[in-house]
Each structure stands twice: as C-alpha cells, then as structure tokens.
N, C-alpha and C positions, 0 to 999 in steps of 0.2 A: 172501510169507508175513506173517501178521498180527503185530501187537505182542505178543499174549499167546502165540502159537505159537512166536515166536522165543525167548521166555524159556523155555519148556518144553523146546525143543531144547537149549538152553545147560545147563539143569539135568541133563538126561539124560546129555549128553556129559561133564560136569564132576563129577557125582555130588554136588552141593552144593545140595540142594533148599532147605534152610532158609535159607541165606545168599542165595540167589537170590530166594526168596520175599520176604524183607525189602526187598531192593533194588527188586523189582518194586512192593511196596507203597508204598515211599518215593516212586518215580517217579509212581505214580498219584496219590499225595496232592499232589505238587507240580503235576501236571496239573490236578487239581480245583482247587487254589489259584489257578492261573493263569486257569482259566476264570472262577472267582468274581470275581477282580480286573478281568478284561475285561468281564464283565456289569456290574460296578459302575461301571467307567469310561464304558461305553456309556450307562448310565442318567444318569451325571452330565453327559455331553455333552449329551444330550437335554434335560435339566432347565435347562442353561445357555442352550441355544439358545431354550427357551420364554421364559425370563425376559429374554433379550437381545432377542428380538423383541417381547415384550409390554409392556415399560416404558419404557426411556429413549429409544428411537428416535423416538418420536412426540411428545415434548414440544414445545410451542410457547409463544410469548409470549402470555399471556393479556390481550391489549389490544384485542380486537375489541369493537365497541359494537352492540348490538341494542336498537332501540326499537320497542315494541308500539303498536298502535293505541289501546289504552286508557291509554297514558301510561306503562306500566312500562318501566324501563330496565335493561338487563343489561350487565355488563362481564365478558368472559371470552374463551373461545376458541370459534370456530365449527368444528364437526367436519365438517358436510356437510349436504346436503339429499337426501332420498329419501322417495318415497311421500308427498309433501305434508307432510313433517315436517322442521323444521329442528332439528338436534342441536348442542347447545352445552354447553360446560363452563364453569360460572359460578364466578367467584372466590369462595372461602371456603364453597363448597358441593361436598360429596364426590360424586363420580360425574357422569354425563352427564344433562342435562336436555333435554326436547323441547318445542317450541312449534309451534303450527299456522302453516304458511308463509303462509297467506292473512291472518293477523292481524299479520304483521310490517309496520311501517311505514317503518322505516329500519334500515340496517345499514351498518357500516364494518369493513373487515378489510385489513390489509397482507399477510395470508398469500397464497400462490398457490392458486388453485382451478382445477379442470377442470370447466367449466360445459357441460352439454349440453341442447339445446332440443328441443321436439316435432318440428321438421323435420329433425333429424339434425345440425344445426350444432354445433360444438364449439369453445369459446373457453378460453384460459388467461390468468389474470392475477389481480390483486387486486380486491376488490370495494368498491363505493360506491353510494349511492342518489342519483338525480337529484331535482331539485324537480319534482314533478308536480302539475298542478291538481287540486282536489278532485273526486272521483268517478271518476278514472282509476286504473288499476291502477298499483302501484309499479313504477318502472323501475330496473333494476340496470345499473350501469356496470362492465364487465370491462376492466380496463386493464393492459397490459404494456408493455415498450419499443418494441414495434412499433406501438402504436395502441391504440384502445379500441373497444368495441362496447357499444351500449345495448339492453337486453332487457326487454321486459314480464315482470314476476314470474310471471304464470300460465302463460307459455310455457316456463319452465325446468323441466326434468324432473328434473335431477340435479345436484348440486354435491358435487365431493369435494376435500377438501383435499389439497394435494400439497406438494412441496418440491423445491428445486434439489439437495438431498441424496438420493443413491440409496436408502439404507435407509429414509428416513422416507416413502417413497412406498408402502410395502407395508401392505395391509389383509388381514384374514384372520379366521377363526373355527375353534374347536375343539368338537367335539360328543362327548359320551360317555354311555353308559347301561349298566346292569347289572342282571339279574334272577336271583335265586336261590331255588330251591324245595327244601324238606328232604325231601319226599315221595319222590322218585326222584332226589334229589341232582343235579338239573338246574341248569346254569348257562348264562346267555346274556349275552354282552357285545357292545357296538357302540362303535367308536371312528371318528370322522371329523374330517377337517380340510380347511381350504381357505385358500389364500393368493393374493392378488390383487395385480397391479402395474398400475395404470392410468396411461396417458398421454393426450395431447391427442387424437391420432387413431388410437392403437392401444392394445392392452393384451394382458396375458397372465394366465392363472391355472392353478393346479394343485389338485387335490383328491385325497384318499385316504380310502377307506372300508373298514372291516375289521369282520367279525362272526364270532363263534364260538358254536357251540351244543353242549353236551355233557350227557349224563345216563347214569345207571347202566344198563349192558346194551346201550348203543348206541354206535356209532361217532361220534366228534366230527365236526361239520360245520363246515367253514371257507369263507369267502368273502373275498377281498382284491381291491380294484379301485384302480387308480391312473389318473387322467386329467390330461392336460395340453392346454391349447389356447391359441392366440394369434390375434388378429384385427387387421385394419387397415381403417379406414374408406376407402371409395373417394371419388372426387370428386363423385359423385352422391349426394344426401342420402339417408340411411337405407340405403344399400347398402354391403356390406362383403365381404371375403373372409376365410376362416378355416382353419386347419390344426389338426388334432387328433391326439394320440398317446395310447395307453392300453395298459394291462396288466390281465389278469384271472386269477385262480386261483379255482376253484369245485370243491369236492369233490363236491357234489350233481350236477354235470353231468360229473364225471370230467375236469375241465380241469386240467391240472398248470401250464401257462403259455400264455397268450394274449396276443399283441402285435398291435396294430393301428395303421394310419396311415390318415388320411383328410384330405380338404379339399374345399373348394367355395366357392361364391359365395352369399351370403344377403342377406336384407332385412328391416328392422324394418317389419312391417305395421302395428303400433300401438305408440305410443311416448308415453306421458303419465306424469304423476306418480301415477297409480293402477294402471296396468298396462302391461305390454310384452310384445309378442308377436313372435317373429322365426322366419323360415324359412330352410332351408339345403338346397342341392342340390349334389351332387358325386359322388366316388368314394372307395372305401376298399379297402384291402388287409389281409388277416388271416393271421397264422401261428399255429396251435393245436397244442400238444402234449398228448396225451391219456394216460390211465392204461390199464393193462391191455395194454401193448405195442402199442397202436394206432398206426400210423405217423402222423407229423405231417402237417397239412394246410396248403396254402397256397392261398387263395382270394381272388378279386376280387369287389367288390360295387358296386353303385350306393348312393348315399347320399340319404336324404331325412330331414332332421330338423327339429324344431320345439321351441321353448322359450317357455314362459309363465311370466311373473312378475307377481305381483298383490300389492297392499298395502292395508293400511287403517290409518288415522291411529294411529301410536304403539301399536298393539295387536298386530296380526298381519301376517305376510307369508308367501308360500309361492312355490315354483317347481315346474315340471314340465318335464323334458326327455325328449323321446321320439325314438328313432332307428330308422328302418326301413332294413334292408340287403337289397335284392333282389339275388339272385345273377347274376353275369356270366360267371365261369368255370364255375359250375355253375347254370344257369338254374332247376333244380328246387328249389333251396334258397333259404330266406328267414329272416333273422334280425331279431329286434326287441328293443330295449332301452329300459327305462323307469326313471327315477329322479325321485321326487317327494319334497319336503320341505315341512314346514309348521311356522312358527314362532309361538309365543305369548310375547310379552315380559312378563318379570317386572318388572325394573327395571334401569336403566343398561345394561350390557353382558351381562346375564344373561337367557336365554330358555329355554323348554322347546320341544324339537323332536320331531316325529314324521316318520319317514321310511319310505318304501316303495320297494322295487326289484323289477325282474322282467327276467329275461333268457329269451329263447325262441328255440329253433332248430327249424325245420321238419323237419330231416333229421339228426339226430345220428348219429355212427358208432357201430357195434359194440353197439347196444343200449343205449347210455347214455341217461340222461334228457335230454329236450329242454328242460326248463324248470327254472328256479330262481327262486324268489320269496321275499319276506319283509318283515318291517317291524321297526322298532325305534324307541325313544323315549328321551329323556334330556335332560340339560342341555346348553346351548350357551353359549359365552363367545366374544365378539368382541374384536379388539384393532385398534390402528390407528385408520383413520377409517371402518371398516365399520360 
C-alpha cells in the first residue's frame, strides 16, 4: 500500500481527517526539506571536487628555464609539449603561454616528464639540453635514477609533466554549452568532461557526455554516455593492447541502459607532433535494456576501431573516434558509433568546442529508431597538464 493510501486508511478508521491531514502535510514538508538538503549537499560535493582537482593539485615549483633561438629567456614551469607547441607558465605572467617547439634552443627542468617519440618509445625523467654543433637539431636528455636517454627534439611527439604523487598526474577538460529560443521555448544543453591518467607505458582515461533537448509540445530528448578505457604499450614499438567499458542511455533510440565491454590489439600507424592515427581490432559484448517492455538483449560483436587526432600550432586541434561492430551472435546486425570534436583555442586553458556524435544500429528491435545523431558547441576548460 502506498504512502498516501496508508494515511487515507488511518483517517477512515480513526475518523480524524483533519488531524491526520496536518500530520501528512508535516511529513511531506520534512521529506521535501530532506530532498532539498540532499540536492544541496550533492552540488556542494561536486563543486568541491572540481575545485579540488582544478587548482592545488597541479602546483609545481616555477624554476624551469627555457631559452629561445632569438635570445629570449623565460623562467617558469613547463606544462608539456603537444602538436609542436611547448606550453609554459611564466613567472609574473597570468595564465599559460605557448611557444613553437622548433624555436626553442635550450631548456632545463627538474620536473618528471613522460616523453614519447615518433617510433613509439617512451621515457620518464627530468629534462636538459646537450651541447649540439650548429646546424644540428637540439638534443634533449631525459634522465632518471636508472639512466638517461638523448633524443633529437624533432623526434619528440609529446611531453607530459607528471609527478611521483598520485593526484598530480591527472589531466582533464570540461565542456559545456546551452542554447535557448523564446519562440517555442526550446532549450538545449550539453555537458562533457574527460579525465586522463598517463604513465610511462600505460594510461587510462574516462569521459562523460550528456545532452538534453526540450521544447513546448514535444517530449524531452536525452542522451547520456560514459566511456572508460585503459591501454598498455607492448614491447614492439607503436603496438598496444586496450580495454574499453561504456554505458549509454538514448531516448531517441529507446535505450534505457546499454553496457558494453570490449578489448583488442592496436597500432599507431602515424605518430607525429602534427597528427596521430591508431587502429584497433578485437571483440565486444553488449547488454541493452529497451523501452516499451522489449526484452533486454545480450549480443557479441567483432570490433574494428580507428582514432584520428590532428593539431595546428597553438590554434586548433581535433579528434575523431569511429567504431564498427559487426555482429557475431547475430551476423545480420551491424552497429556503428562516431564521436568527433574540434577545438578552437581562445587563450590559456579556454577554448571553443564543436562536437558531433552518431549511433547507428542496422536492426533495432520493436520498430525503434536505428539512429541517433546530433551536434553541440560551447566553451571548454582544461586543467592539470592537458
């Protein structure tokens, strides 16, 4: 018997309608008050987590030295290298600055860095520059307690500042956007976040994307997706194995809950400071719960995936992730997923992003829609060494 029905029954039996109604109102007010406090508490926890991850964890000593070929000298903190751009935090200057990697003549840093090269080799240690004859590329020495490696600067694809402390290794980003139209009172919002944990020969990252679209006279459309993956480099250069797990909810496709697990072996077919392309092959399993009392489905798939990342000096970067799932338990069924994001940098850690997604199912059950696609745009803020 429900909460309200129980009260009505007591009222009928006792003949004290007014007294019971007052008690019921008091209990409902207490329940609403508890819900309000709970929501406020959750919001407070989320805000504290954002502040906790975003500010004090990544503070380093600003004692790194960078010397440019034109003679300019900077002292501060090296954040990292990606897409041919060296990111640095300069003493007495607010925000993060960027310089072209090919114009750096000398650098020194006692921080720990994960350094990746074109051939897939990975090194961890502090940085210094060796004395090289004129006309030759700058050589970087990466040194740790076990030894040192000397690498020509053009062969370095990526450098990420890391730490011996667990929490200081995290990098991430938060994306958000909202559109409102008075005409039909339509609202569309998007929220995305990503957090990454890089190590010398392995790494893990997680991402969350959520969209909601509502307008007068129409049912609200929602889509929520969560992805987690972890990889480890193999002993052969540019080869790796990877495991993925994810969850999806899509009102457009009638999906209440979809969980998937997959894994396979992949290779970086191109790995430079301008672009990176990787392919992955393996197997996947999915469990999907649908609306309209449709029985849940458990399916096995093959996995063919590709990832493209491209960069342009300090201005733009983008990524495209595509996944093809040919059916194994049901050979007549094929699924395809696509996620693409393009960033235009404003300044420091602030960018404008444009995202596109597409989910396609060749054989949806019960007459449900086989596709769900859309796009969003908004501001993006990065934290850590990302």
